[in-house]
C-alpha positions in Angstrom: -102.6 -242.1 -60.8 -103.2 -245.6 -61.2 -105.5 -249.2 -60.0 -104.2 -250.6 -57.9 -104.1 -247.0 -55.7 -107.3 -245.9 -56.2 -109.1 -250.1 -54.8 -108.2 -249.3 -51.2 -110.1 -246.0 -51.4 -113.5 -247.5 -53.4 -113.0 -250.8 -51.3 -113.2 -248.4 -48.6 -115.8 -246.9 -49.5 -118.2 -249.8 -49.8 -118.0 -251.5 -46.4 -118.8 -247.5 -45.5 -121.6 -247.2 -47.4 -122.5 -251.0 -45.9 -122.4 -249.7 -42.1 -124.8 -246.8 -42.8 -126.9 -248.9 -44.3 -126.9 -251.2 -41.4 -128.0 -248.7 -40.1 -130.7 -247.6 -41.5 -132.0 -251.0 -41.0 -131.6 -251.4 -37.6 -133.8 -247.4 -37.6 -136.5 -248.9 -39.8 -136.3 -252.7 -37.7 -136.7 -250.4 -34.3 -140.3 -248.6 -35.9 -141.4 -251.8 -37.7 -140.8 -251.7 -40.5 -139.9 -254.9 -41.4 -139.9 -255.7 -45.8 -138.0 -251.8 -46.3 -135.7 -253.2 -43.3 -134.8 -256.4 -45.5 -134.3 -254.8 -48.6 -132.0 -252.6 -46.6 -130.1 -255.1 -45.1 -129.5 -257.0 -48.2 -128.3 -254.3 -50.0 -125.7 -253.9 -47.3 -124.4 -257.5 -47.3 -124.1 -257.0 -51.5 -121.9 -253.9 -50.2 -119.9 -255.7 -47.6 -119.3 -258.6 -50.1 -118.0 -255.8 -53.7 -115.9 -254.8 -50.1 -114.6 -258.6 -49.9 -114.1 -259.0 -53.5 -111.8 -255.7 -54.1 -110.1 -256.8 -51.1 -109.6 -260.0 -51.8 -108.4 -259.8 -55.5 -106.0 -257.1 -54.6 -104.4 -258.4 -52.5 -104.1 -261.6 -54.4 -102.8 -259.6 -57.3 -101.1 -256.4 -55.3 -100.3 -258.1 -51.9 -100.2 -256.4 -48.2 -99.9 -253.6 -48.0 -96.7 -253.3 -45.7 -95.8 -251.5 -42.1 -95.2 -247.3 -42.7 -95.8 -246.4 -38.7 -92.8 -245.9 -36.6 -91.9 -249.2 -34.5 -93.0 -249.0 -31.4 -96.5 -248.7 -32.4 -95.5 -252.5 -34.5 -96.9 -254.3 -32.0 -100.3 -252.4 -31.0 -101.1 -252.5 -34.7 -100.6 -256.4 -35.4 -103.2 -256.9 -31.9 -106.0 -254.5 -33.1 -105.6 -256.0 -36.8 -105.5 -259.5 -35.2 -108.8 -259.0 -33.3 -110.3 -256.5 -35.9 -109.5 -260.2 -38.4 -110.7 -262.6 -36.3 -114.2 -259.6 -35.7 -114.7 -259.2 -39.5 -114.3 -262.8 -40.2 -117.1 -263.9 -37.4 
């Protein structure tokens, strides 16, 4: 297995870890544990940044992934992808 096939799994792991850390950060702030909350949220941002760097590098060096599903779902997928990109950017 070459590195190009492993990168999506690695980048997805980083964004999943980031989401888990954000949830932990929310729980900590609700418990009034401000310092712990700040540390966890910083790590959430770091893991999200690592995800973005890997994703960007893969897109630059490998290119975009082609749609592999049925044509009947391609429009729905592209609309979902557009909203995902806009919300992730915000």
